[in-house]
C-alpha positions in Angstrom: 49.2 134.8 104.9 48.5 138.0 107.0 51.2 140.7 107.3 51.2 142.5 110.6 52.8 146.1 110.4 53.7 148.3 113.3 55.6 151.5 113.3 57.5 151.7 116.6 58.7 155.0 117.9 61.4 154.5 120.6 62.1 156.9 123.3 65.2 159.0 122.9 68.4 157.3 124.1 66.8 154.0 124.2 67.6 152.5 120.8 70.5 150.4 121.8 68.6 148.9 124.8 65.5 148.3 122.6 67.5 146.4 120.0 68.9 144.1 122.6 65.5 143.6 124.3 64.1 142.8 120.9 66.8 140.0 120.3 65.4 138.4 123.5 61.8 138.9 122.7 62.2 137.4 119.1 62.1 133.7 120.2 58.9 134.3 122.2 56.9 135.4 119.0 58.5 132.7 116.8 57.1 130.0 119.1 53.5 130.9 118.4 51.4 128.6 116.3 50.8 130.1 112.9 53.9 132.4 113.1 55.6 132.5 109.6 58.4 135.0 110.3 59.3 138.6 111.2 61.7 141.4 110.5 62.6 144.7 112.2 63.8 147.5 110.1 65.4 150.8 111.5 64.6 154.1 109.9 67.3 155.9 107.9 65.9 159.5 108.4 64.8 158.9 112.1 66.9 156.5 114.0 64.3 156.2 116.7 61.8 154.7 114.3 61.4 151.1 113.6 59.2 149.1 111.3 58.1 145.7 112.7 56.7 143.3 110.0 55.3 139.8 111.1 54.0 137.2 108.8 51.1 135.0 110.2 49.1 132.3 108.8 45.8 134.1 109.7 44.8 137.0 111.6 43.7 134.9 114.6 47.0 133.3 115.1 48.2 137.0 116.0 45.2 138.5 117.7 44.3 135.4 119.8 47.1 133.0 119.7 49.9 135.4 120.4 48.0 138.2 122.2 46.4 135.9 124.6 49.5 133.8 125.3 52.0 133.8 128.2 54.8 134.7 125.5 52.8 137.9 125.0 53.1 138.9 128.6 56.9 138.4 128.4 57.1 140.2 125.1 55.1 143.3 126.7 57.6 143.2 129.7 60.5 143.2 127.5 59.5 145.9 124.9 56.4 148.0 125.6 58.3 150.5 127.9 60.4 151.7 125.0 57.4 153.0 122.9 56.3 156.5 122.8 53.6 156.9 121.6 52.1 153.2 121.7 52.4 151.8 118.3 49.3 151.3 116.1 49.2 147.8 114.7 47.7 147.1 111.2 47.2 143.9 109.3 47.4 143.5 105.5 46.9 140.7 103.0 48.6 140.2 99.6 46.7 141.2 96.5 47.2 138.8 93.6 48.5 140.9 90.6 48.5 138.1 88.0 
């Protein structure tokens, strides 16, 4: 499993609209092959900062399967205009501790 993490900085005065748009965008990402789940967390210290976590079966399910899909074009149209600056997206894998 791969964990995608993105810190989203939302423009001033746009958090309510962003949350509504995110609800509309969520079914787009969840329809992609290899998608395992996602969550959006809102910052307590800064209410314009959100953490997006998406679980994927493998890296290519995100970087190719989603990013090269028509669903991604819709996702971009719904969400990308809220970000400032544009988020850095990183991928992580779990370390087995036992």
